[in-house]
N, C-alpha and C positions, 0 to 999 in steps of 0.2 A: 165448598170446593169450586164453586164457579169463579171466585175471585183469585184463585191461585194462579200464578203466572204461567205454569205449563198449560193449563187449559186455556188461558187467554191467547197464548201463542197459537194454539190450534185453531181457536176461533178466528184469529188473524188470517191464518193460512186459508181457511175454509171461505171466509168472506171475500177475500181477493180472487180466489178461484171462481166463486159464484158471480162476482163482478166482472170477471174475465180480465183481470189485470195481468199482463204478460210479464211476469217476473222471471228473472234469470237466476236470482239468488239474493239472500239477505244474511246479515249477522246482526244479532241483538245483543248488547252487553249492558249490564248494570252493576254499579259498584266496582267497576274496573274488571269484572269477570265476564267472559262470554257465556251467555246463558243459552242462546239458541242460534243454529245456523240451518240453512236451507240451501240445497243446490238443485236446480231444476234442469235435469238432463236435457240436452247434452252439455250444459254448462257446468264449470267447476270454479271453485272459489279462487284457485290460483291462476285462472285464465285471464289473460289481458283483455280489457274491455274499454270501448270508447267512453270517456267520462263527460264529453260535451262541456257544459258550462261549469262543472266542478273545476275545470281548468282555471276559471276566473279566480276562485278562492285561493288556489294554489299559487297563482301569480301574485295575488295579494299578500300572501305569506312572504314571498320573496322580497316584495316592496317593503314590508315591515322589518325584515332583517337588515335591509340596507339603510332604512331610517334610524335603526337602533345603532348602526355603525357610524352615523352622522354623514352619510354619502348623499342624503337628500333631506329636505324638510317638507313635510306634508303641506305646508303653507306656501311653497315655492309654486310659481306657474310652471306648468309642464313644458311650455315652450322654451324655458331656460335650457333645456337638454336637447332640443331639436332645432337649433337656430339654423342648421343646414337645410332643413325641410320646409322652412317658411317661404311664403310668396314675398315679393318685393314690398308690398304693402299689406301686411296681415291684418285681419279684422281685430279691432280692439276687444272684442268679446272673447276671442280665442286667447288673446294675450293675458286675459284676467282669470283664465281657467287654472285653478290650483290642483295639485296632485290629490289633495284631500277630497276634492269634488270628483275627480276621476275615480277614486275608490268607492264613492257612494252613488255613483251613476247619475251625477248632476252636471253633465256636460253642457255644452252650448249647441247641441245637434239634437234633432228630433228623430234621426234615424242613423244606422250604422253607415259610415262613410264609404268604406271599401265594398267593392262588388265582387263577390266570389265568382270565378269563371271569366272575369274581365280584367281586373287589376293584378298586376304581377306582385307589386309590393303593397301589402295590406296595411302598412303603417303611414305611408306618405299621404294618402287621401284625407287622413284626419286633420292635416295641416294645411291643406289646400281647398277644402270644401268650404261652403259659405254657412256660417253659424245661422241658426234660427231663433236663438233667444239668449238671454243673459245666462252665464254659467252660475252653478251653486243655487239655483232657484227651485228647480223642480226635478223629480225622478223621471228618467227615461232610459229604459234598458238599452244599452249601447255596447255591443260586442266590440265595436272599434276602439273604444277606450281601453279595454283589457288587451287588445292587440298592441296599443301604444305602451301600456305598462309593462307588457312583455318585452318590447323593444328597449324600454327604459332600464330594465334589469340588465339586458345584454350590453347596453352602453356603459352602465356604471361598474359592472362586475367583469366585463370582458368575456362573459360566457352566456350561451343561450340558456334560457330559464330551466330547461330540463336538466343541463349539466350543473347549473347552479343548485338546484334542488336535490339533485342526486348526491352531490357532495356535502351539502349543508343539512339536509333533512332526511330524504329517504334512506340513504345508506346508514347514517348514524342511528336510525330507528330500527334497523334490521330488515328493511323492505328488500326482499330478494327475488320476487316474482318478476317476470318479464314486464317492461314498460317501455313506452316511447312517446314522442310528442310529434304529432303531425305538422308539417311545415306549409308555409304559403309558397307560391311559385318562386318567391325570391330566396327561398331557404331559411326563413325565419320561423320560429315556433308560432303556431296558430294559438295566440295568447288566450283567446276567449273560448276555445272549443276542442283543441287538439290533443290533450293529454289522453293517454291510454295506459291503464294500470289495472291491478287485480282488485277484486273485492276485499280480500283480506288485508292487502296493503293500504287500501283506502280506510279500513277500519283502524289500522295502526296509526295512521297520520290523525285521524279524528281523536282517537283515545289521547294522542300526545296533546293535542289542543285542549281537551277537557282537563287534563292534568297541568295546565298553566304553561305548556310549552317545553317543559323539561330542560330549560336552558338553551334550546335550539331556536325557538321562536320566542320574541320577547313577550313577557306576560301582559305588559301594558297594551301592547298591540292587539293581543287576542281579546282582552276586555273590551276595547273600542271596536274591533272588528265585529264582534258578536252581539253589540247593542244597537239599538235603532239610531241610525244616523240621518235618515230622511223618510218622509211619508210616502205611501205607495197606493193611495186610495183609489187611483184610477185603474188599478190592475183588474183583469177579468176574473181570474180564479180566486176563491175566498182566501186560501191560505197566503196568498200573495200580497194581501192588503195590510199585513202587520207591520210593514216597514222593511227597510233594507239597511244593512250595516256597511261594512267595507268589503265588497265583492262577496257577500253572502246575504242570505234572506233571514228575516225574522219570521217566527211562527207563534202560534197561540201559546206555546209554552217553552220557547227557547229560540233557537236559530237553526238554519239548514244551509248546507251546500246543495245546490239544486242544478243538475244537468239534464238537458232535454231528454225525454224518454224514460225518465225514472232512475237516473243515476243520482243517488241521494246520500246525504248524511243528515239525519234528524237528530238534533241534539237536545236533551232535556236536563239542563244543568242542575236544578233542584233535586232531581232523582238520580243524578249521576248516570244517565242512561243514554245510549246511542242506538239508533237503527241505521244501518248501512244497506243500500240496495243497489242492485244493477238490474236492468229491465229494458224492454222496448214497448213503451205505451203510446207510440207516436200515432197509431191509428185511432186512438181513443182521446178525444179532446179533454175528457175529464178524468183520465186515468191517474194523473198525478194526485188530484184532489182525493180520488178514492183511496189512494195509498196513505196519504195524510190521515184521512178520516178513520180508516181501519187501524192505524197505529194508535192514534189518540183515543179512540173509543174502545178498542179491544184490548191493547196491551197496556198502555199507561196506567189505567186503574188498578192493575195487578202488580205494579212495581212497588217494591217494599215488602212484598210477600214471595220472595224468591225461593220457592219450595223445591225448585228443580235443579237437578244436576245438569251440566252441559248436555245438550242434545242436538243431534243433527237430523234433519228430515231429508231424505232423498226422494225427490218429486220429479215430475215430468213437465217440461215447458207445454204451454197451451196447444191443445189439439182441437179438433171439431168433431161433434158427434156425426154419425152417418147412418142412413137407413138403406141397406142394400136393395130393398124393394123398390126404391125410387130411382136406382142407378140406370145409366145408359151405358152400354158397353163399347159402342163405337158410333161416330157421327162425323159427317163432313167428308171431304173438305168443304168449308163454307167460304164465300168470297164476299168481300165488303166493297161498298161504293168508295170511290176516291174522296178525300177531303173529310172523312168522318173524324169526330174528335179524338179518337184513339190512334188514328193513323194506322189502323189495322187493315191488312190486305187479305189474309187468309187465316183459317183456324180449323183444326181437326182434332178429334179425340179418338184414341185407340186405347182401350183398356184403362189403365191408370196413368195415362201419359197424355199431355196436351202439347200440341205443337202449333205454332203460328208464325206469321211473318208480319211485322209492322215497320214503322219508319226506321227503327233501329236495326233491322235485318231478321234473320230467321232465328227462332228460339223454340225451346221445348222445355217442359217442366214435368218431372215424375212426381207423383203424389201418392199417399197411402190413406184411403178413406177411413176416417175415424182414427188415424195415427199421425205420426209426425215423421216426415221423410227428410234426411240430411241430403242436400243437393247442391248444385251450383246455381247461381243466379241465372235466370233465362238469358241465353245469349252471351253470358260472360263466364266462360270456363275459369275456374280457379277463384271466383269470388264465392265463398261459402254462403249457404242460405239454408232456411228451414222452411218447409212447405207443409201446411195443414189444409185438409179438405174434407168435405162431407157432402153427401147427397141428402137433401133436406126439404121439408115442407110440401113438395109437390113433385110428381114425376118429372125427371129431367132437369131438376134445378141443382146445380153444383155450387157450393161455396167454397172459395179457395182463398187462402192467405199465404203470402210468401214474405219472409223476413230475411234481409241480408244480415249477417252476423259477424262480419269482418270489421274494418276500420270505420264503417259508416253504417251502424245499425239503422235501418230504415225498412219500408215495406209497401206492399200494395195488397189490396183485397179485391177479388172478383166475385161476381155472381154471374153464372151462365146458365141460361135457360135453353135447353136443347129441344127443339120441335122436329117433326118429321123432315122438314125442308129448310129449316133455319136455325140460327142461334142468336139470341140477343145477350149481349155482353155489357155488364155495368161494372165500372171499376172506379176506385179511389186509391189515393197513395199518400204517404208521408213524405214531405218535400226532400228531395236529394237529386242530384243529377242522374243518379243510378236508376231513379224510378220514373224518369222522363217517359211519357207516352202511356202511362197507366192511370188516366183520369178521363172519365166520360162514359158515354153510352153509345153503342153502335150495333147494328143488326147485320149479319151475314147471311147468305142464301146459297143453296146448292145451285150449280150451273145446269141449265137445261141441255 
């Protein structure tokens, strides 16, 4: 019985829970049939979710459709289509950069050219920056090249990539859940990171690719996209060293769309199997690898023994355990010295509510020890968030996690140690402008 698929799915779920992988939902299909689904409340499978770098793969599909129509050649220099953005004397290395090399992340830059929060047009800096090396030689993950490919789709089709894919892919496949594509300050789709769509529509698109494109995406392009086009041996995570295709990753047993925080399609072509996930693992540097390992070690060995009827697990998003005997009911207000790393000015606890003032202004956060509280991001009414908290390990130690769950899934974690006349606060964050000010350690004291 251990090898049967249903039991392996349960082990997959249990393992990720034990590893504290913050899943929001998953869909597993094999042989073209959905076998297992899970929704982690309050998330739903039809809910729009930020896909981050899955956006790159979707942009790549649009490029493939345009190549099939003869509107571009993959061996053309990308600068052929952006002559108006070139400086007076462009670097020869940039002029040698082909679209094929853009797709496989073999550009002439060692870092993304545009600067979020600084540049208005995220496409232009790619053509004005100074190259660091010869194109087509080494892999370097470059979100700027995906931005340029998105702009290329717009220039050749006359549509933003979201409108192009709506018309040519999403709507013909019957994708009906809400979706959008976040824009840069100039109003162009954020090609490398901005797609927001549902888990089930993501699975629908992935299923189409596993079936050769269904006449919507050219089958030759899917074959090339999903095979190794360049090596990635310098990557830190194990699963990212199997190579890269065209705007998608290779894995130990197939290929993957991979978006920051656990937005994933993991495809096993030999078994005709797909695992699609949405999550927020950004506070765990190894969360993605834990997800890969759990899938390949728990579920994949059971494929081919599909003993189960389709089943849905209704689960709860991650919370923290809490020991009421360690709790503090009220403390503070505490005041912090100027110039502390957190920019913290004051903090107080009253029941299950923290309030503080930092460089960003006044904020408060309600929490439910041992549970999960749906709330607003501290100091940002209207930005949805989830707060998990627990009294743990020693008297007066509160562990708290807060995750934004809107257009920019991100979060911070705090440890607050309350003493009779002081609080010491330690915080870390996943990077986003929203989490600014939640990294570092500081001690606040009662005023005499």
